C-alpha positions in Angstrom: -13.0 5.1 -24.8 -12.5 8.0 -22.4 -14.1 11.5 -22.2 -13.0 14.2 -19.8 -16.1 16.0 -18.5 -15.8 19.8 -19.1 -18.7 20.5 -16.7 -17.0 18.9 -13.7 -16.2 21.3 -10.9 -14.8 21.3 -7.4 -17.1 23.2 -5.1 -19.3 22.7 -2.1 -22.2 20.4 -2.5 -25.1 22.2 -4.1 -28.0 23.2 -1.8 -30.5 22.3 -4.5 -29.1 18.8 -4.7 -29.0 18.3 -0.9 -32.7 18.9 -0.9 -33.0 15.9 -3.1 -30.4 13.6 -1.6 -28.3 14.1 1.5 -26.2 12.1 4.0 -28.7 12.4 6.8 -31.5 10.9 4.8 -29.1 8.2 3.6 -28.2 7.3 7.1 -31.8 7.1 8.0 -32.3 4.6 5.2 -29.4 2.6 6.5 -31.0 2.5 10.0 -34.2 1.3 8.4 -32.5 -1.6 6.7 -30.2 -2.5 9.6 -32.7 -5.0 11.1 -33.9 -6.6 7.8 -33.2 -10.3 8.1 -32.3 -10.6 4.4 -29.2 -8.3 4.8 -26.0 -9.1 6.5 -25.9 -7.3 9.9 -22.5 -5.8 9.2 -21.1 -3.6 6.4 -19.7 -5.5 3.5 -15.9 -5.9 3.4 -13.5 -3.4 1.7 -10.6 -5.6 0.6 -7.2 -3.9 0.2 -5.3 -5.2 -2.8 -1.7 -4.0 -2.3 0.0 -6.3 -4.7 -2.4 -5.4 -7.5 -2.0 -1.8 -6.7 1.8 -2.1 -7.1 1.3 -3.9 -10.4 -0.9 -1.1 -11.6 1.4 1.6 -10.4 -0.8 3.2 -7.8 -0.5 3.5 -4.0 -3.6 1.7 -3.0 -6.5 -0.3 -4.5 -9.6 -1.1 -2.3 -12.5 -3.2 -3.5 -15.8 -3.0 -1.6 -17.3 -6.5 -1.9 -21.1 -6.5 -2.4 -21.3 -10.2 -3.0 -21.5 -10.4 0.8 -24.4 -8.0 1.2 -27.0 -10.7 1.4 -28.1 -13.9 -0.3 -29.3 -11.6 -3.0 -25.6 -11.1 -3.9 -25.8 -7.5 -5.0 -25.8 -3.8 -3.9 -29.3 -3.6 -5.4 -30.5 -5.0 -2.0 -30.0 -1.4 -0.7 -32.1 0.5 -3.2 -35.4 -1.2 -4.0 -36.2 -2.0 -0.3 -35.6 1.5 0.8 -37.7 2.9 -2.0 -40.5 0.4 -1.3 -40.6 1.4 2.4 -40.8 5.1 1.6 -43.4 4.5 -1.0 -45.7 2.7 1.4 -45.1 5.2 4.2 -46.0 8.1 1.7 -49.1 6.3 0.5 -50.5 5.6 4.0 -49.0 8.3 6.3 -51.9 8.1 8.7 -51.4 4.5 9.6 -48.3 5.1 11.8 -46.5 2.2 10.4 -42.7 1.8 11.1 -40.1 0.5 8.7 -39.2 -2.3 11.2 -42.8 -3.5 11.4 -43.2 -3.4 7.6 -40.1 -5.4 7.0 -41.2 -7.9 9.6 -44.4 -8.4 7.7 -46.7 -7.2 10.5 -48.9 -5.3 8.0 -49.0 -7.9 5.3 -52.8 -8.3 5.5 -53.3 -4.6 4.9 -50.9 -4.6 1.9 -52.1 -7.8 0.2 -53.8 -5.8 -2.6 -50.9 -3.4 -3.1 -48.9 -4.2 -6.2 -45.4 -2.9 -7.3 -43.9 -3.4 -10.7 -40.5 -2.9 -12.2 -38.3 -3.7 -15.2 -34.9 -5.3 -14.4 -31.8 -7.0 -15.8 -31.9 -9.2 -12.7 -30.5 -7.8 -9.5 -32.9 -4.9 -9.0 -35.9 -7.1 -9.6 -34.6 -9.7 -7.2 -34.2 -7.1 -4.5 -37.7 -5.6 -5.1 -39.2 -9.1 -5.0 -37.5 -9.9 -1.7 -38.6 -6.6 -0.1 -42.2 -7.1 -1.4 -42.2 -10.7 0.0 -41.1 -9.3 3.4 -43.7 -6.7 3.7 -46.4 -8.8 2.1 -47.4 -7.0 -1.1 -47.6 -8.3 -4.7 -44.6 -7.8 -7.1 -44.6 -7.9 -10.9 -41.2 -8.0 -12.7 -40.9 -7.2 -16.4 -37.9 -9.0 -18.1 -36.6 -8.2 -21.5 -35.3 -10.7 -24.1 -31.6 -10.6 -23.0 -32.4 -11.6 -19.4 -31.4 -15.3 -18.9 -33.6 -17.9 -17.3 -30.8 -18.2 -14.8 -31.5 -14.7 -13.6 -35.2 -15.1 -13.9 -35.5 -18.2 -11.6 -34.3 -16.5 -8.3 -36.7 -13.6 -8.9 -39.6 -16.0 -9.4 -38.5 -18.0 -6.3 -39.2 -14.9 -4.2 -42.8 -14.9 -5.2 -42.7 -12.3 -8.0 -44.9 -12.6 -11.1 -42.8 -12.6 -14.3 -43.8 -10.7 -17.5 -41.6 -11.4 -20.5 -41.2 -9.0 -23.5 -39.2 -9.4 -26.7 -37.4 -6.0 -26.6 -34.5 -4.6 -24.7 -34.1 -3.1 -21.2 -35.5 0.3 -22.2 -38.6 -1.3 -23.7 -39.1 -3.3 -20.6 -39.1 0.0 -18.6 -41.8 1.3 -20.9 -43.8 -1.9 -20.4 -43.6 -1.7 -16.7 -44.9 1.9 -16.8 -47.7 0.9 -19.1 -48.8 -1.9 -16.8 -48.7 0.4 -13.8 -51.0 2.9 -15.6 -53.4 0.3 -16.7 -53.7 -1.5 -13.4 -53.1 1.2 -10.8 -49.9 -0.4 -9.7 -46.8 1.5 -8.4 -43.5 1.5 -10.4 -40.3 1.0 -8.3 -37.5 1.8 -10.6 -34.1 3.5 -10.4 -34.7 5.1 -13.7 -36.4 8.5 -13.6 -38.5 10.2 -16.2 -40.8 13.2 -16.4 -43.1 13.2 -13.4 -41.4 10.2 -11.8 -38.6 11.1 -9.5 -39.5 10.3 -5.9 -38.9 6.6 -6.1 -35.7 6.8 -8.2 -34.4 9.3 -5.7 -35.1 6.9 -2.8 -33.4 4.0 -4.7 -30.3 6.2 -5.3 -30.3 7.3 -1.7 -30.2 3.6 -0.7 -27.2 3.1 -2.9 -25.5 5.8 -0.9 -25.3 3.4 2.0 -22.2 2.0 0.3 -20.4 5.3 0.7 -21.7 5.7 4.3 -20.2 2.4 5.3 -16.9 3.2 3.7 -16.5 6.6 5.3 -18.0 6.1 8.7 -14.7 5.0 10.1 -12.8 7.9 8.5 -11.9 10.3 11.4 -13.7 13.7 11.3 -11.6 16.3 9.7 -9.4 13.8 7.9 -8.9 14.0 4.2 -10.8 11.6 2.0 -9.2 8.1 2.2 -9.5 7.8 -1.6 -8.1 10.0 -4.3 -10.1 8.2 -7.0 -13.5 6.5 -6.9 -14.4 4.4 -10.0 -18.1 3.6 -10.1 -20.3 1.7 -12.5 -22.7 3.6 -14.8 -26.0 2.0 -15.9 -28.7 4.6 -15.9 -26.6 6.5 -13.3 -28.4 5.7 -10.1 -25.6 3.9 -8.3 -23.1 6.6 -9.4 -25.4 9.4 -8.2 -25.9 7.8 -4.8 -22.2 7.3 -4.2 -21.0 10.6 -5.8 -23.5 12.7 -3.8 -22.4 11.2 -0.5 -18.6 11.8 -1.2 -19.3 15.3 -2.6 -21.5 16.4 0.3 -18.9 15.2 2.9 -15.7 16.5 1.2 -16.9 19.4 -0.9 -14.2 20.9 -3.1 -11.8 18.3 -1.6 -13.8 15.4 -3.0 -12.0 12.6 -4.8 -11.8 12.3 -8.6 -14.9 10.4 -9.9 -14.7 8.1 -12.8 -17.8 6.5 -14.2 -17.5 3.3 -16.3 -19.9 1.7 -18.8 -20.0 -1.1 -21.4 -18.9 0.4 -24.7 -22.2 -0.7 -26.3 -24.2 0.9 -23.5 -22.6 4.3 -23.2 -25.5 6.5 -22.3 -23.7 8.5 -19.6 -20.6 9.1 -21.8 -22.9 10.3 -24.6 -24.7 12.5 -22.0 -21.4 14.1 -21.0 -20.6 14.8 -24.6 -24.0 16.4 -25.4 -24.3 18.1 -22.0 -27.8 16.6 -21.4 -29.3 13.2 -20.6 -28.8 11.2 -23.7 -29.0 7.7 -25.2 -26.4 5.1 -25.8 -25.0 4.6 -29.3 -24.6 0.8 -29.3 -26.7 -2.3 -29.1 -26.9 -2.2 -25.3 -26.4 -6.0 -25.3 -23.5 -6.7 -22.9 -22.2 -9.4 -20.7 -22.3 -6.6 -18.0 -26.1 -7.1 -17.8 -26.6 -4.8 -14.9 -25.0 -1.9 -16.9 -26.7 -2.6 -20.2 -28.9 0.5 -20.2 -29.7 2.7 -23.2 -31.2 5.8 -21.5 -29.7 8.1 -18.8 -31.8 8.8 -15.7 -32.4 12.6 -15.8 -32.5 12.8 -12.0 -29.1 10.9 -11.7 -27.6 13.2 -14.4 -28.3 16.3 -12.2 -25.7 14.8 -9.7 -23.3 13.4 -12.2 -22.8 16.2 -14.7 -21.2 18.7 -12.2 -19.1 16.2 -10.3 -17.9 13.3 -12.5 -14.5 14.0 -13.9 -14.1 11.2 -16.4 -16.6 9.0 -18.3 -15.2 5.9 -19.9 -16.2 2.6 -21.5 -14.8 -0.9 -21.4 -15.3 -3.9 -23.6 -16.9 -7.2 -22.5 -13.5 -8.8 -22.9 -11.9 -6.3 -20.5 -14.7 -6.9 -17.9 -14.2 -10.7 -18.2 -10.5 -10.3 -17.7 -11.2 -8.3 -14.5 -13.5 -11.0 -13.2 -10.7 -13.5 -13.6 -8.1 -11.2 -12.0 -10.3 -10.7 -8.9 -11.3 -14.4 -8.7 -7.8 -15.7 -8.9 -6.1 -13.1 -6.7 -3.6 -13.0 -9.6 -1.3 -10.5 -8.0 -1.2 -12.5 -4.8 -4.0 -10.6 -3.1 -7.1 -12.0 -1.5 -9.5 -13.6 -4.1 -12.7 -11.6 -4.5 -16.0 -12.9 -5.9 -17.0 -10.2 -8.4 -19.6 -10.7 -11.2 -19.6 -9.3 -14.7 -20.9 -5.9 -13.8 -19.1 -5.9 -10.5 -15.7 -6.1 -12.1 -16.2 -3.2 -14.5 -14.5 -0.8 -12.1 -11.3 -2.9 -12.1 -11.6 -3.2 -15.9 -11.6 0.6 -16.1 -8.6 0.8 -13.8 -6.6 -1.7 -15.7 -7.4 0.1 -19.0 -6.3 3.4 -17.5 -3.0 1.9 -16.1 -2.1 0.5 -19.5 -2.6 3.8 -21.4 -0.2 6.7 -20.4 -2.4 9.3 -22.0 -5.6 8.1 -20.3 -3.8 7.7 -17.1 -2.7 11.3 -17.2 -6.1 12.5 -18.1 -7.6 10.7 -15.1 -4.8 12.1 -12.8 -3.9 8.5 -11.8 -0.4 9.0 -10.4 1.8 6.8 -8.2 0.2 8.3 -5.1 -3.4 7.5 -6.1 -5.6 5.6 -3.7 -8.4 4.0 -5.7 -11.8 2.7 -4.6 -13.6 0.1 -6.7 -17.1 -1.0 -6.1 -17.6 -4.7 -6.8 -21.4 -4.4 -7.1 -22.3 -8.1 -7.4 -21.2 -11.6 -6.9 -22.0 -14.6 -9.0 -25.7 -13.6 -9.5 -25.7 -15.7 -12.7 -23.7 -18.7 -11.6 -23.4 -20.3 -15.0 -22.2 -17.1 -16.7 -19.8 -16.6 -13.9 -18.3 -20.0 -14.1 -17.9 -19.7 -17.9 -16.0 -16.4 -17.4 -14.0 -17.1 -14.3 -13.2 -20.8 -14.9 -14.4 -21.7 -11.5 -17.7 -21.4 -9.5 -18.5 -18.7 -7.0 -18.3 -21.3 -4.2 -14.8 -22.2 -5.2 -13.8 -18.5 -5.1 -15.3 -18.1 -1.7 -13.4 -21.2 -0.5 -10.2 -19.8 -2.0 -10.7 -16.6 -0.2 -11.1 -18.3 3.2 -8.0 -20.3 2.5 -6.0 -17.2 1.6 -7.1 -15.5 4.8 -5.9 -18.4 6.8 -2.6 -18.8 4.9 -1.8 -15.1 4.8 -2.6 -14.3 8.4 -0.6 -14.6 11.6 1.4 -17.8 11.9 -0.4 -19.9 14.5 2.6 -22.0 15.3 4.8 -19.0 16.0 2.2 -17.3 18.2 1.7 -20.5 20.3 5.5 -21.0 20.5 5.9 -17.5 21.9 3.1 -17.9 24.4 4.4 -21.2 25.6 8.0 -20.0 25.9 6.9 -17.0 28.0 4.6 -19.1 30.2 7.7 -21.1 31.3 8.9 -18.0 33.2 7.2 -18.2 36.6 5.6 -21.5 35.7 3.7 -23.3 38.6 2.1 -26.7 39.0 -0.9 -27.3 36.8 0.2 -25.3 33.8 -0.3 -21.9 35.4 2.0 -18.9 35.9 3.0 -16.8 39.0 4.7 -13.7 37.7 3.6 -11.1 40.2 4.6 -7.5 39.4 8.3 -6.5 40.1 9.3 -9.9 41.4 12.3 -11.8 40.0 9.9 -13.7 37.8 8.5 -10.5 36.4 12.1 -9.3 35.7 12.8 -12.5 33.8 9.6 -12.1 31.8 10.5 -8.5 31.0 14.0 -9.5 30.0 12.6 -12.1 27.5 10.1 -9.6 26.1 12.8 -7.0 25.5 15.0 -9.5 23.8 12.2 -10.5 21.5 11.4 -6.8 20.8 15.0 -6.1 19.9 15.2 -9.3 17.7 12.3 -7.7 15.7 14.2 -4.5 15.3 11.9 -2.5 17.6 13.1 0.6 19.3 12.6 -0.4 23.0 11.9 2.3 25.5 11.1 2.0 29.2 9.4 4.8 31.2 9.9 5.8 34.8 7.2 3.4 36.0 8.7 0.5 34.1 6.1 0.4 31.2 7.8 -1.2 28.2 7.2 0.0 24.6 8.6 -1.6 21.5 8.2 0.9 18.6 8.2 0.0 14.9 8.8 3.2 12.8 6.3 4.3 10.2 6.9 6.1 7.0 5.8 9.3 8.8 6.1 10.5 12.4 2.3 10.7 12.8 0.8 9.5 16.1 1.4 5.8 16.5 -1.1 3.0 16.8 -0.6 1.0 20.0 -1.5 -2.5 21.1 -0.4 -4.7 24.0 -1.5 -5.5 27.5 0.5 -6.7 30.5 2.7 -9.7 31.5 2.3 -9.7 35.2 -0.1 -12.3 36.8 -1.9 -13.1 39.9 -0.3 -15.7 42.3 -2.1 -18.6 40.6 -2.6 -17.2 37.2 -2.9 -18.7 33.7 -0.7 -18.2 30.7 -3.0 -16.1 28.5 -4.4 -13.3 30.7 -2.6 -10.1 29.5 0.4 -12.1 28.1 -1.6 -13.1 25.0 -2.2 -9.5 23.9 1.5 -8.7 24.1 2.7 -11.8 22.3 0.1 -11.3 19.5 1.3 -7.7 19.1 4.8 -9.1 18.5 3.5 -11.5 15.9 1.8 -8.6 14.1 5.3 -7.0 13.9 6.8 -10.3 12.7 4.0 -10.5 10.0 4.9 -7.0 8.8 8.6 -7.7 8.7 8.2 -10.9 6.8 6.3 -9.0 4.0 8.5 -5.9 4.2 5.3 -4.0 4.8 5.7 -0.4 5.9 2.9 1.4 7.6 2.2 5.2 7.5 2.1 5.4 11.3 4.4 3.8 13.8 3.1 0.7 15.6 3.9 0.3 19.3 3.6 -2.9 21.3 3.2 -2.1 25.0 3.5 -4.1 28.3 2.2 -2.1 31.2 3.4 -2.4 34.7 1.4 -3.9 37.6 -1.9 -4.4 35.8 -3.1 -7.0 38.3 -2.6 -5.0 41.4 -1.8 -8.0 43.5 1.3 -6.8 45.2 0.9 -3.0 44.7 -2.5 -1.2 44.5 -4.2 0.1 42.5 -4.5 -2.4 39.7 -3.9 -1.2 36.1 -1.3 1.1 37.6 1.0 1.4 34.7 -1.6 2.4 32.1 -3.3 4.6 34.7 -0.1 6.6 35.3 0.6 6.7 31.5 -2.8 8.2 30.9 -2.3 10.8 33.6 -4.9 9.4 36.0 -2.5 8.7 38.9 0.6 10.7 40.0 3.9 9.0 39.2 5.4 9.9 42.6 2.5 8.3 44.4 2.9 5.2 42.3 6.6 5.0 43.0 6.0 5.4 46.8 3.3 2.7 46.9 4.0 0.0 49.6 3.4 -3.5 48.6 1.7 -6.3 50.6 5.2 -7.5 51.5 6.3 -4.0 52.7 8.5 -3.2 49.7 8.4 0.2 48.0 7.4 0.0 44.4 10.1 2.5 43.2 12.8 0.5 45.0 11.6 -2.7 43.4 11.6 -1.2 39.9 15.3 -0.2 40.4 16.2 -3.6 41.9 14.9 -5.5 38.8 16.5 -2.9 36.5 13.3 -1.4 35.0 13.3 2.1 36.4 13.4 3.7 33.0 14.1 7.3 32.1 11.3 8.1 29.6 8.6 10.4 31.0 5.4 8.6 31.6 2.7 9.5 29.0 5.2 10.6 26.4 3.5 8.4 23.7 0.0 9.5 22.9 -1.4 7.0 20.5 -3.7 7.6 17.5 -5.6 4.6 18.8 -5.1 1.7 21.3 -6.4 -1.8 20.6 -6.0 -4.5 23.3 -6.4 -8.2 22.5 -7.4 -10.3 25.5 -9.1 -13.5 26.5 -12.7 -12.9 27.6 -12.2 -14.3 31.2 -15.8 -15.1 31.2 -18.2 -17.7 29.7 -20.3 -15.7 27.2 -18.5 -16.3 23.9 -18.0 -20.0 24.4 -21.7 -20.4 25.6 -23.0 -18.6 22.5 -20.6 -20.3 20.0 -18.9 -17.1 19.1 -15.3 -16.5 18.0 -14.9 -12.8 18.6 -16.1 -10.3 21.1 -16.1 -6.6 20.1 -15.9 -5.0 23.5 -18.0 -1.8 23.4 -17.7 -0.8 27.0 -16.2 -1.8 30.3 -17.8 -1.8 33.7 -17.0 0.8 36.3 -15.3 -0.6 39.4 -15.7 0.3 43.1 -13.4 -1.4 45.6 -13.8 -0.8 49.3 -12.2 -2.3 52.4 -14.5 -2.4 55.4 -13.2 -2.6 59.0 -15.8 -3.7 61.5 -15.1 -3.2 65.2 -17.3 -5.3 67.6 -16.8 -6.9 70.9 -15.0 -10.2 71.6 -16.9 -12.5 74.0 -17.6 -16.1 74.9 -19.5 -18.0 72.1 -21.5 -20.0 74.6 -22.4 -17.6 77.4 -23.2 -14.4 75.5 -26.9 -14.2 74.6 -27.6 -13.5 70.9 -29.5 -10.3 71.7 -26.4 -8.9 73.6 -23.8 -9.7 71.0 -21.7 -7.1 68.9 -20.6 -9.7 66.4 -18.2 -8.4 63.8 -18.2 -11.8 62.1 -22.0 -11.7 61.7 -21.8 -8.2 60.3 -19.3 -9.2 57.7 -21.6 -12.1 56.7 -24.5 -9.7 56.5 -22.6 -7.4 54.2 -21.8 -10.3 51.9 -25.4 -11.4 51.7 -26.6 -7.8 51.2 -24.3 -7.0 48.2 -25.2 -10.3 46.6 -29.0 -9.6 46.9 -28.3 -6.0 45.7 -26.7 -7.3 42.5 -29.5 -9.8 41.8 -32.1 -7.0 42.4 -30.4 -4.5 40.0 -29.8 -7.1 37.3 -28.2 -6.0 34.0 -24.5 -5.6 34.3 -24.4 -5.1 38.1 -22.2 -7.6 39.9 -21.0 -7.6 43.6 -18.4 -9.6 45.4 -17.0 -10.0 48.9 -13.6 -11.4 47.9 -11.7 -11.4 51.2 -12.7 -11.7 54.8 -10.5 -11.7 57.9 -11.7 -12.2 61.5 -10.0 -11.6 64.8 -9.3 -13.5 67.0 -10.5 -16.1 64.4 -11.3 -18.8 67.0 -14.0 -21.3 66.9 -15.5 -20.5 70.3 -15.0 -16.7 70.4 -17.3 -14.0 69.0 -15.2 -12.0 66.5 -14.1 -8.6 67.8 -12.9 -7.4 64.4 -13.6 -8.2 60.8 -12.1 -6.8 57.6 -13.6 -7.5 54.2 -13.5 -6.2 50.7 -16.5 -5.3 48.6 -16.2 -5.1 44.8 -19.1 -3.4 43.0 -19.2 -3.2 39.2 -21.7 -1.8 36.7 -21.5 -0.4 33.2 -23.8 2.4 34.1 -22.2 5.1 36.3 -25.5 6.3 37.8 -26.4 2.8 38.8 -22.9 2.2 40.3 -23.3 5.3 42.4 -26.7 4.2 43.5 -25.3 0.8 44.5 -22.6 2.5 46.5 -25.1 4.7 48.2 -27.3 1.7 49.1 -24.3 -0.1 50.6 -23.4 3.0 52.7 -26.9 3.3 54.0 -26.9 -0.4 54.9 -23.6 -0.1 56.8 -24.9 2.8 58.8 -28.1 0.9 59.7 -26.0 -2.2 60.6 -23.8 -0.1 62.9 -26.9 1.0 64.9 -28.6 -2.4 64.8 -25.6 -4.4 66.0 -23.7 -1.9 68.1 -20.5 -2.0 66.0 -18.3 0.6 64.3 -17.7 0.3 60.6 -15.1 2.2 58.7 -14.8 2.1 54.9 -11.6 2.7 53.0 -11.6 3.3 49.2 -9.2 0.9 47.5 -10.0 1.8 43.9 -12.7 3.7 41.9 -13.0 3.8 38.1 -15.9 5.0 36.2 -17.4 2.9 33.4 -15.7 3.3 30.0 -17.4 3.4 26.6 -15.0 2.4 24.0 -14.6 4.2 20.7 -17.5 3.3 18.3 -15.3 3.5 15.2 -12.8 1.0 16.6 -15.6 -1.4 17.7 -17.0 -1.3 14.2 -13.6 -2.1 12.7 -13.3 -5.1 15.0 -16.8 -6.3 13.9 -15.9 -5.6 10.2 -12.7 -7.7 10.4 -14.5 -10.6 12.1 -17.3 -10.4 9.5 -14.9 -10.4 6.6 -13.1 -13.4 8.0 -16.4 -15.3 8.5 -16.1 -15.3 12.2 -19.2 -15.0 14.4 -19.0 -11.8 16.5 -21.0 -9.9 19.0 -20.6 -6.7 20.9 -20.1 -7.1 24.6 -19.3 -5.5 28.0 -16.1 -6.4 29.9 -16.7 -7.1 33.5 -12.9 -7.0 34.3 -10.6 -4.0 34.3 -8.1 -3.7 31.6 -5.3 -1.4 30.4 -7.6 -0.3 27.5 -9.9 1.2 30.1 -7.1 3.7 31.1 -5.9 4.3 27.6 -9.4 5.4 26.6 -8.7 8.5 28.7 -6.2 9.8 26.1 -7.0 8.2 22.8 -9.7 6.1 21.0 -9.5 2.6 22.5 -11.3 -0.7 22.1 -10.7 -4.4 22.9 -11.0 -7.7 21.1 -12.0 -10.7 23.1 -11.6 -14.4 22.3 -13.4 -17.3 24.2 -12.2 -18.6 27.5 -12.9 -22.3 28.1 -15.7 -22.5 30.7 -15.0 -18.9 31.5 -12.1 -19.8 33.8 -9.3 -17.2 34.4 -6.9 -16.2 37.2 -6.5 -20.0 37.5 -3.9 -22.5 36.2 -6.7 -24.1 34.3 -7.2 -21.0 32.2 -7.4 -22.1 28.6 -8.3 -20.8 25.1 -8.1 -23.0 22.1 -5.1 -22.3 19.8 -7.5 -21.8 16.8 -9.4 -19.1 18.8 -6.1 -17.4 19.8 -5.1 -17.3 16.1 -8.4 -15.9 15.0 -8.2 -13.1 17.6 -4.6 -12.3 16.5 -5.8 -12.1 12.8 -8.6 -9.7 13.8 -6.0 -7.6 15.7 -3.8 -7.6 12.6 -6.6 -6.4 10.4 -7.5 -3.6 12.7 -4.0 -2.4 13.4 -3.1 -2.4 9.6 -6.2 -0.3 8.9 -5.4 2.2 11.7 -1.7 2.4 10.9 -2.4 3.5 7.4 -4.8 6.3 8.3 -3.4 9.6 7.2 -3.1 12.4 9.7 -6.0 14.8 9.9 -6.0 18.0 7.9 -5.1 21.4 9.5 
């Protein structure tokens, strides 16, 4: 049954409603829960279901999967804990307690006599019991006759005291209220009634976290990524929490809201008909236990009446069919673990798609982008198995297998890496492909051939940067990935090259599935990233980003005396495209870590959040050459000693600073470099790096002061020449979250990290949002023929890159 709400309007979010619930308060709730050990540390996945969308005749279907929220298996883990925290803080405001301390149980002794009570169909009670157990208070849960023992057991296991009644859900709500009055307990419910709104408001505000997670990566000013949001009804708390967030953010441009209920528990649909909070007309007994509610929450109705466009009901049979559709990935999409109430949104969408009149009434056209909220997993395992024909564990295993099978082909990725490593191969399995040498030309030629085989439009700019462009369905700013293919003299086969080859495999994956993206995708290989022959390093991306003049780069003289521009022309890669012509929507670089952290911590993915600033100097020390045996120590002007003193000083400086500070003397030359002669001259390099610009400047100042004192002390002259200076880079927070989300969805352990090495993404961050994905390096070895990353780790990184690029490439352009 479907009812079009005559009271729905498209206008700015009401001020009176924002005083009750608002995004800022919801985000505060999210921060409070972020450290709770019972919740997953990352947002729950939002699975795209493109094949199901095509079958249903819409442009996009996305399912937010709350089965992965926590071991509690439901979105309810967001509501009751927030409400309990706010309740405790309101009751004892003078104590100065913090949410983090409460959830850690640090005030359990003080809360031992505090009792909370609630009625539930299962999930809300389980969430409240878990929160009560964490903070250390007592919890009483009232269960009605239709709640199975299978749902009761997990609640009791969390330490809750169970009270059973013979009636239905609404009668259990009344019993919880009676017990609270009689015993001076506190009710924690998502159902409001006269005189009881603060706690239900807080529960609903917690539910709004779902919307906050979904929208946090939507660029500011961009239209809503969804045209339709289908959300479950119940008493209305979840719907109000989600609707209020979307409405406040998008105002009159909000999506179409559709609320779905069981046909025998249609309290919201009846409320829409009568124009006021009303009761359900049926028995309220439904397989969708979490939605089997007879009374509308008056507080929730204040948000739903002016904003929900369509109210509709589905049958138990339709919900069960939707459970099976998601579990089996029937259309060829990823299997999703969605319980009876969780699949109600898909049941509604399937019903709308099958009925032309209903479809028209809901405005569900071919361009519709639909969000579904799968609110629970297999929270009643026996019921789920009977409906789905398989266990929840089997669905989760099928999901993992689907992700492996449908991702980047590991064999093809490794074959491409191995084939390219043969160009410039050296003993021990390494590669010597120094920029603009003949080996670099051969590597470039092979890359261009592969790009053309994939149908990419290949362009080369005036500095030799190579771009392979796959057209999108629009000419919106492209999404770019890539890295470099040049190496150091004794390099490995993965540094830089891996990111370029993985980018090509993303293109191959798209072509194999005839998948078009809204934005173009560009695979880039930047010139002279290593800076071995021509300085500075990261030259190609630096010039592309406007940080270094093209003419200066072309006139650079190499270590062998060759001019860079002449070498570009010699190898045939002096292109005609203007540098910087392509300004990406975003740049994502996949790279080996080149360090030991991921391997040491047993992690699969690094989401690189920042990159250290780099300060390179060359020091020239002029002393006095003299006899090593006849010159007293006090009369020496020893350039060799001064070079050694600098090396010791910068090492001690780095140890003293700690944190991300590192310091290296990487090259020392002495003259005349004889065993029995005091060195007259010394040249050495100093490499200082820190993720904090202020600390990097402080380290540079300390080094300068030390050099001035050393001159006076030893009677030498020291000149410093700047080789390179790059400020620290903080990568785009939105992209870092996307990397984390992909890793989390794929079950890969991930951490945020700082890169100690310079990368092309560092330069691209000057002109567009940028971030990096790291995979482990065995023993942290890089710039060495022994550089190695396991094929499984390379594949996992490529799949994370695929996920992130697909999400970015389908982002619509921002509004005017």
